[in-house]
DRENPA-3360 file (N, C-alpha, C; in nm, 2 decimals, always signed):
BEGIN
1 = DPPVRGDG = -0.99/-5.81/+0.39/-0.94/-5.78/+0.47/-0.82/-5.66/+0.45 ~ -0.84/-5.54/+0.48/-0.74/-5.45/+0.48/-0.59/-5.48/+0.53 ~ -0.47/-5.46/+0.46/-0.38/-5.48/+0.52/-0.35/-5.41/+0.63 ~ -0.23/-5.43/+0.75/-0.20/-5.43/+0.89/-0.10/-5.38/+0.87 ~ -0.07/-5.23/+0.92/+0.05/-5.16/+0.91/+0.12/-5.20/+1.07 ~ +0.26/-5.25/+1.05/+0.33/-5.28/+1.16/+0.33/-5.17/+1.31 ~ +0.38/-5.03/+1.24/+0.40/-4.89/+1.33/+0.25/-4.85/+1.40 ~ +0.14/-4.88/+1.30/+0.03/-4.81/+1.36/+0.04/-4.63/+1.31;
9 = GSASRSAT = +0.08/-4.63/+1.19/+0.07/-4.45/+1.16/+0.20/-4.41/+1.10 ~ +0.25/-4.49/+0.98/+0.35/-4.47/+0.91/+0.33/-4.38/+0.82 ~ +0.20/-4.40/+0.75/+0.16/-4.29/+0.63/+0.15/-4.17/+0.67 ~ +0.07/-4.13/+0.81/+0.06/-4.01/+0.87/+0.20/-3.95/+0.88 ~ +0.29/-4.02/+0.92/+0.43/-3.98/+0.97/+0.52/-3.94/+0.85 ~ +0.49/-4.02/+0.76/+0.53/-3.98/+0.61/+0.47/-3.86/+0.57 ~ +0.37/-3.88/+0.56/+0.33/-3.73/+0.48/+0.33/-3.59/+0.59 ~ +0.36/-3.63/+0.69/+0.40/-3.52/+0.77/+0.52/-3.46/+0.73;
17 = RSLSRFFA = +0.61/-3.56/+0.72/+0.76/-3.58/+0.67/+0.78/-3.47/+0.56 ~ +0.70/-3.53/+0.46/+0.70/-3.48/+0.30/+0.66/-3.36/+0.30 ~ +0.54/-3.31/+0.41/+0.49/-3.16/+0.41/+0.60/-3.04/+0.51 ~ +0.68/-3.13/+0.56/+0.80/-3.00/+0.65/+0.93/-3.04/+0.54 ~ +0.93/-3.14/+0.46/+1.03/-3.12/+0.37/+0.98/-3.00/+0.26 ~ +0.88/-2.97/+0.22/+0.84/-2.87/+0.14/+0.82/-2.73/+0.19 ~ +0.81/-2.73/+0.28/+0.82/-2.60/+0.38/+0.94/-2.57/+0.45 ~ +1.06/-2.67/+0.44/+1.18/-2.64/+0.52/+1.24/-2.51/+0.46;
25 = PQRLGWYL = +1.34/-2.43/+0.56/+1.37/-2.30/+0.51/+1.46/-2.29/+0.43 ~ +1.51/-2.44/+0.38/+1.60/-2.43/+0.28/+1.55/-2.40/+0.13 ~ +1.41/-2.51/+0.13/+1.37/-2.48/+0.01/+1.25/-2.40/+0.01 ~ +1.21/-2.35/+0.11/+1.13/-2.21/+0.10/+1.21/-2.07/+0.04 ~ +1.32/-2.10/+0.11/+1.41/-1.96/+0.08/+1.40/-1.98/-0.09 ~ +1.44/-2.06/-0.14/+1.45/-2.07/-0.34/+1.32/-2.06/-0.36 ~ +1.20/-2.12/-0.28/+1.05/-2.06/-0.35/+1.03/-1.95/-0.38 ~ +1.10/-1.87/-0.24/+1.02/-1.76/-0.25/+1.17/-1.67/-0.34;
33 = AGLSILLA = +1.25/-1.71/-0.36/+1.35/-1.62/-0.47/+1.30/-1.64/-0.57 ~ +1.27/-1.74/-0.64/+1.22/-1.79/-0.76/+1.05/-1.67/-0.80 ~ +0.97/-1.69/-0.71/+0.91/-1.59/-0.66/+0.93/-1.46/-0.73 ~ +1.04/-1.40/-0.63/+1.09/-1.23/-0.65/+1.12/-1.28/-0.80 ~ +1.17/-1.33/-0.86/+1.26/-1.31/-0.97/+1.12/-1.33/-1.07 ~ +1.07/-1.41/-1.07/+0.95/-1.41/-1.16/+0.90/-1.27/-1.16 ~ +0.83/-1.22/-1.06/+0.74/-1.06/-1.04/+0.84/-1.00/-1.07 ~ +0.99/-1.00/-1.06/+1.08/-0.91/-1.11/+1.07/-0.90/-1.27;
41 = IVQVGILL = +1.04/-0.98/-1.32/+1.06/-1.03/-1.48/+0.95/-0.98/-1.56 ~ +0.80/-1.04/-1.47/+0.66/-0.97/-1.52/+0.69/-0.78/-1.52 ~ +0.75/-0.77/-1.41/+0.77/-0.62/-1.34/+0.83/-0.56/-1.49 ~ +0.96/-0.61/-1.52/+1.04/-0.54/-1.60/+0.94/-0.59/-1.81 ~ +0.89/-0.64/-1.78/+0.74/-0.66/-1.93/+0.68/-0.56/-1.91 ~ +0.62/-0.53/-1.81/+0.49/-0.46/-1.78/+0.56/-0.33/-1.81 ~ +0.68/-0.29/-1.76/+0.78/-0.18/-1.79/+0.78/-0.15/-1.92 ~ +0.85/-0.26/-2.00/+0.89/-0.22/-2.11/+0.74/-0.19/-2.22;
49 = SQATGQVS = +0.66/-0.28/-2.19/+0.53/-0.28/-2.27/+0.44/-0.16/-2.26 ~ +0.50/-0.09/-2.18/+0.42/+0.06/-2.11/+0.50/+0.18/-2.23 ~ +0.65/+0.13/-2.26/+0.72/+0.26/-2.33/+0.65/+0.27/-2.46 ~ +0.65/+0.40/-2.47/+0.55/+0.42/-2.64/+0.69/+0.50/-2.72 ~ +0.72/+0.43/-2.83/+0.83/+0.44/-2.93/+0.95/+0.39/-2.89 ~ +1.05/+0.44/-2.90/+1.22/+0.39/-2.87/+1.23/+0.36/-2.70 ~ +1.28/+0.28/-2.66/+1.32/+0.31/-2.52/+1.47/+0.37/-2.51 ~ +1.47/+0.46/-2.45/+1.54/+0.54/-2.41/+1.67/+0.41/-2.29;
57 = MSEWIESL = +1.79/+0.50/-2.27/+1.89/+0.42/-2.20/+1.88/+0.43/-2.06 ~ +1.82/+0.54/-2.02/+1.77/+0.56/-1.88/+1.65/+0.49/-1.86 ~ +1.58/+0.45/-1.94/+1.43/+0.33/-1.91/+1.50/+0.21/-1.91 ~ +1.59/+0.17/-1.98/+1.68/+0.04/-1.95/+1.74/+0.05/-1.84 ~ +1.80/+0.12/-1.84/+1.86/+0.10/-1.71/+1.81/+0.11/-1.54 ~ +1.71/+0.19/-1.61/+1.58/+0.15/-1.45/+1.53/+0.01/-1.45 ~ +1.50/+0.01/-1.57/+1.41/-0.15/-1.59/+1.51/-0.25/-1.55 ~ +1.59/-0.26/-1.63/+1.72/-0.38/-1.57/+1.82/-0.39/-1.46;
65 = GIRLAIPV = +1.85/-0.23/-1.46/+1.93/-0.26/-1.35/+1.88/-0.24/-1.22 ~ +1.74/-0.15/-1.18/+1.71/-0.18/-1.06/+1.60/-0.25/-1.05 ~ +1.51/-0.25/-1.11/+1.38/-0.37/-1.09/+1.41/-0.50/-1.15 ~ +1.54/-0.51/-1.17/+1.57/-0.67/-1.23/+1.67/-0.73/-1.12 ~ +1.78/-0.62/-1.14/+1.92/-0.70/-1.07/+1.89/-0.66/-0.90 ~ +1.85/-0.59/-0.90/+1.81/-0.57/-0.71/+1.74/-0.69/-0.68 ~ +1.62/-0.73/-0.72/+1.56/-0.85/-0.70/+1.62/-0.98/-0.71 ~ +1.69/-1.00/-0.80/+1.76/-1.13/-0.88/+1.84/-1.15/-0.79;
73 = TFSILGAL = +1.96/-1.04/-0.79/+2.09/-1.06/-0.64/+2.04/-1.11/-0.50 ~ +1.96/-0.99/-0.45/+1.87/-1.01/-0.30/+1.85/-1.16/-0.28 ~ +1.77/-1.20/-0.38/+1.68/-1.36/-0.35/+1.81/-1.45/-0.40 ~ +1.84/-1.48/-0.46/+1.96/-1.55/-0.51/+2.06/-1.56/-0.37 ~ +2.10/-1.43/-0.33/+2.22/-1.44/-0.17/+2.12/-1.51/-0.07 ~ +2.02/-1.44/-0.07/+1.93/-1.48/+0.04/+1.88/-1.64/+0.03 ~ +1.88/-1.72/-0.05/+1.86/-1.85/-0.08/+1.94/-1.92/-0.04 ~ +2.09/-1.89/-0.11/+2.20/-1.93/-0.07/+2.22/-1.93/+0.08;
81 = ILQRQPDN = +2.21/-1.80/+0.16/+2.22/-1.87/+0.27/+2.15/-1.94/+0.36 ~ +2.02/-1.92/+0.35/+1.91/-1.97/+0.38/+1.95/-2.14/+0.42 ~ +1.99/-2.16/+0.25/+2.00/-2.30/+0.22/+2.14/-2.39/+0.30 ~ +2.22/-2.30/+0.36/+2.34/-2.34/+0.44/+2.32/-2.33/+0.58 ~ +2.23/-2.19/+0.61/+2.20/-2.16/+0.74/+2.06/-2.13/+0.78 ~ +1.98/-2.18/+0.79/+1.89/-2.18/+0.79/+1.79/-2.07/+0.90 ~ +1.85/-2.09/+1.01/+1.82/-1.99/+1.11/+1.91/-1.83/+1.11 ~ +1.96/-1.80/+1.03/+2.04/-1.66/+1.00/+1.95/-1.58/+0.92;
89 = RVGWLMIV = +1.93/-1.49/+1.00/+1.82/-1.35/+0.96/+1.86/-1.27/+0.87 ~ +2.03/-1.32/+0.79/+2.05/-1.23/+0.70/+2.00/-1.25/+0.55 ~ +1.99/-1.40/+0.56/+1.91/-1.45/+0.46/+1.76/-1.40/+0.43 ~ +1.64/-1.39/+0.54/+1.57/-1.40/+0.52/+1.55/-1.24/+0.51 ~ +1.62/-1.13/+0.56/+1.63/-1.00/+0.56/+1.64/-0.97/+0.38 ~ +1.71/-1.09/+0.31/+1.75/-1.04/+0.18/+1.64/-1.05/+0.10 ~ +1.55/-1.19/+0.14/+1.44/-1.24/+0.04/+1.37/-1.13/+0.09 ~ +1.31/-1.04/+0.19/+1.27/-0.96/+0.19/+1.28/-0.83/+0.10;
97 = VALGTSIP = +1.39/-0.79/+0.08/+1.43/-0.70/+0.02/+1.39/-0.73/-0.08 ~ +1.40/-0.84/-0.18/+1.40/-0.92/-0.29/+1.26/-0.90/-0.33 ~ +1.14/-0.93/-0.27/+1.05/-0.98/-0.29/+0.98/-0.78/-0.24 ~ +0.99/-0.73/-0.18/+0.98/-0.54/-0.17/+1.03/-0.50/-0.30 ~ +1.10/-0.52/-0.35/+1.13/-0.48/-0.49/+1.06/-0.51/-0.60 ~ +1.04/-0.64/-0.57/+0.99/-0.71/-0.72/+0.81/-0.73/-0.75 ~ +0.75/-0.61/-0.63/+0.60/-0.64/-0.65/+0.62/-0.52/-0.69 ~ +0.51/-0.55/-0.84/+0.51/-0.40/-0.91/+0.36/-0.34/-0.89;
105 = LSLLITYF = +0.33/-0.26/-0.75/+0.22/-0.25/-0.72/+0.20/-0.11/-0.80 ~ +0.28/-0.01/-0.83/+0.27/+0.13/-0.91/+0.26/+0.09/-1.07 ~ +0.34/-0.02/-1.09/+0.29/-0.04/-1.26/+0.17/-0.11/-1.25 ~ +0.12/-0.19/-1.16/-0.03/-0.27/-1.19/-0.14/-0.14/-1.19 ~ -0.14/-0.04/-1.08/-0.20/+0.06/-1.08/-0.22/+0.13/-1.22 ~ -0.12/+0.16/-1.27/-0.10/+0.24/-1.40/-0.15/+0.15/-1.51 ~ -0.13/+0.06/-1.53/-0.15/-0.08/-1.58/-0.29/-0.09/-1.61 ~ -0.36/-0.13/-1.56/-0.52/-0.17/-1.49/-0.62/-0.07/-1.46;
113 = YPTPETLA = -0.54/+0.02/-1.43/-0.65/+0.16/-1.37/-0.54/+0.28/-1.45 ~ -0.57/+0.29/-1.55/-0.48/+0.43/-1.64/-0.55/+0.59/-1.58 ~ -0.68/+0.59/-1.59/-0.77/+0.71/-1.56/-0.86/+0.63/-1.50 ~ -0.90/+0.63/-1.37/-1.03/+0.58/-1.32/-1.08/+0.69/-1.27 ~ -1.23/+0.65/-1.28/-1.35/+0.76/-1.27/-1.46/+0.76/-1.09 ~ -1.37/+0.63/-1.07/-1.42/+0.61/-0.90/-1.33/+0.53/-0.86 ~ -1.33/+0.56/-0.72/-1.21/+0.45/-0.66/-1.27/+0.32/-0.60 ~ -1.25/+0.24/-0.66/-1.28/+0.11/-0.69/-1.18/+0.05/-0.52;
121 = PGLWLLLW = -1.27/-0.02/-0.49/-1.22/-0.11/-0.39/-1.05/-0.17/-0.40 ~ -1.03/-0.25/-0.55/-0.90/-0.31/-0.54/-0.81/-0.19/-0.58 ~ -0.86/-0.07/-0.64/-0.73/+0.03/-0.64/-0.74/+0.09/-0.51 ~ -0.84/+0.09/-0.43/-0.79/+0.18/-0.29/-0.71/+0.06/-0.22 ~ -0.71/-0.04/-0.26/-0.62/-0.16/-0.20/-0.47/-0.15/-0.24 ~ -0.45/-0.13/-0.40/-0.35/-0.11/-0.42/-0.26/+0.00/-0.39 ~ -0.35/+0.12/-0.41/-0.28/+0.25/-0.35/-0.24/+0.24/-0.24 ~ -0.29/+0.20/-0.14/-0.28/+0.20/+0.03/-0.15/+0.09/+0.03;
129 = LDGWSWIP = -0.12/-0.03/-0.05/+0.01/-0.10/-0.04/+0.12/+0.00/-0.09 ~ +0.10/+0.05/-0.21/+0.19/+0.11/-0.27/+0.23/+0.21/-0.16 ~ +0.14/+0.29/-0.11/+0.19/+0.42/+0.00/+0.32/+0.38/+0.08 ~ +0.30/+0.25/+0.12/+0.42/+0.17/+0.20/+0.54/+0.06/+0.14 ~ +0.54/+0.06/+0.04/+0.59/-0.03/-0.04/+0.75/-0.01/+0.01 ~ +0.76/+0.12/-0.01/+0.90/+0.13/+0.02/+0.95/+0.06/+0.14 ~ +0.88/+0.04/+0.28/+0.92/+0.00/+0.37/+0.99/-0.13/+0.40 ~ +0.95/-0.28/+0.31/+1.01/-0.38/+0.32/+1.12/-0.41/+0.23;
137 = FIFPIFLI = +1.16/-0.24/+0.17/+1.33/-0.24/+0.13/+1.40/-0.16/+0.23 ~ +1.36/-0.11/+0.25/+1.46/-0.01/+0.35/+1.48/-0.02/+0.49 ~ +1.42/-0.08/+0.54/+1.42/-0.16/+0.69/+1.54/-0.27/+0.67 ~ +1.49/-0.35/+0.61/+1.60/-0.49/+0.60/+1.71/-0.45/+0.54 ~ +1.71/-0.35/+0.46/+1.86/-0.29/+0.38/+1.98/-0.25/+0.55 ~ +1.89/-0.18/+0.61/+1.92/-0.13/+0.77/+2.00/-0.23/+0.87 ~ +1.89/-0.33/+0.89/+1.93/-0.46/+0.96/+2.05/-0.50/+0.91 ~ +2.05/-0.53/+0.75/+2.13/-0.64/+0.73/+2.30/-0.62/+0.80;
145 = PLHFPTGR = +2.35/-0.53/+0.79/+2.47/-0.50/+0.85/+2.45/-0.52/+0.99 ~ +2.38/-0.50/+1.05/+2.35/-0.54/+1.22/+2.35/-0.65/+1.25 ~ +2.32/-0.76/+1.15/+2.28/-0.90/+1.18/+2.39/-1.01/+1.09 ~ +2.51/-0.94/+1.06/+2.57/-0.98/+0.94/+2.70/-1.00/+1.07 ~ +2.78/-1.17/+1.06/+2.76/-1.23/+0.95/+2.69/-1.37/+1.03 ~ +2.68/-1.38/+1.16/+2.61/-1.47/+1.22/+2.45/-1.46/+1.21 ~ +2.38/-1.37/+1.21/+2.27/-1.36/+1.18/+2.16/-1.27/+1.31 ~ +2.28/-1.26/+1.43/+2.23/-1.22/+1.52/+2.28/-1.10/+1.56;
153 = PPSPRWSW = +2.22/-1.02/+1.63/+2.28/-0.86/+1.68/+2.45/-0.91/+1.75 ~ +2.53/-0.81/+1.72/+2.64/-0.86/+1.81/+2.63/-0.88/+1.95 ~ +2.55/-0.84/+1.98/+2.56/-0.89/+2.16/+2.41/-0.85/+2.22 ~ +2.36/-0.91/+2.33/+2.20/-0.89/+2.33/+2.15/-0.70/+2.35 ~ +2.26/-0.63/+2.39/+2.28/-0.50/+2.43/+2.20/-0.42/+2.29 ~ +2.21/-0.50/+2.14/+2.17/-0.40/+2.03/+2.05/-0.50/+2.00 ~ +1.97/-0.57/+2.05/+1.84/-0.61/+2.00/+1.74/-0.48/+2.03 ~ +1.76/-0.38/+2.07/+1.63/-0.28/+2.08/+1.64/-0.26/+1.96;
161 = VNRLALGM = +1.72/-0.25/+1.87/+1.75/-0.19/+1.72/+1.66/-0.27/+1.64 ~ +1.62/-0.41/+1.66/+1.51/-0.46/+1.60/+1.38/-0.42/+1.66 ~ +1.38/-0.41/+1.76/+1.25/-0.39/+1.82/+1.20/-0.22/+1.77 ~ +1.28/-0.15/+1.75/+1.27/+0.03/+1.70/+1.23/-0.01/+1.56 ~ +1.32/-0.10/+1.51/+1.30/-0.10/+1.33/+1.12/-0.16/+1.30 ~ +1.10/-0.27/+1.37/+0.94/-0.33/+1.42/+0.87/-0.20/+1.41 ~ +0.91/-0.14/+1.54/+0.79/-0.04/+1.59/+0.78/+0.07/+1.50 ~ +0.93/+0.13/+1.41/+0.89/+0.24/+1.31/+0.82/+0.20/+1.20;
169 = WLFFISMI = +0.84/+0.03/+1.14/+0.77/-0.03/+1.04/+0.61/+0.02/+1.04 ~ +0.54/-0.02/+1.18/+0.41/-0.05/+1.20/+0.39/+0.11/+1.22 ~ +0.45/+0.16/+1.29/+0.39/+0.39/+1.27/+0.41/+0.40/+1.14 ~ +0.48/+0.39/+1.05/+0.48/+0.39/+0.90/+0.37/+0.35/+0.84 ~ +0.36/+0.25/+0.85/+0.21/+0.18/+0.81/+0.07/+0.26/+0.83 ~ +0.06/+0.27/+0.95/-0.01/+0.33/+1.05/-0.07/+0.48/+1.02 ~ +0.04/+0.55/+0.96/+0.02/+0.67/+0.92/-0.01/+0.67/+0.73 ~ -0.01/+0.56/+0.68/-0.06/+0.59/+0.58/-0.20/+0.59/+0.52;
177 = P = -0.22/+0.71/+0.46/-0.39/+0.71/+0.45/-0.47/+0.61/+0.43;
% end
């Protein structure tokens, strides 16, 4: 005889609880921050491995200052905000900035397709994504001061700015050939 459970489904509830704990905003923020930092390290590694000869000071500043410091700073701050206040949009916007700056699309294009003879489907997709990769960096930067410190605009009259930013985001993406 199989064992009888007293509440008729505690196993499914515990599985649902563990899954919801895994995808809780607090943990999801840290997972995305870790992914952003890992991608930034890979991006710096690719950039420095492509350098020929002695690496100049401007290349070090670009690779460590821009390509590593921005994603690390924004991802850690965003994850810390989300850990304490999961509903705060400032944390999510910071995570978007970190992910937007840490995805090395242009480096992947030059690393894997140095001189393509034909336009492969994967290269077309990378070029299209690289064409609007600046958007997840710029728009959240402009929206962070609007939502700081509570995670909401100062009053309901400011909600049009969010809709305008989303509309401009979609417009710019649709205009990329």
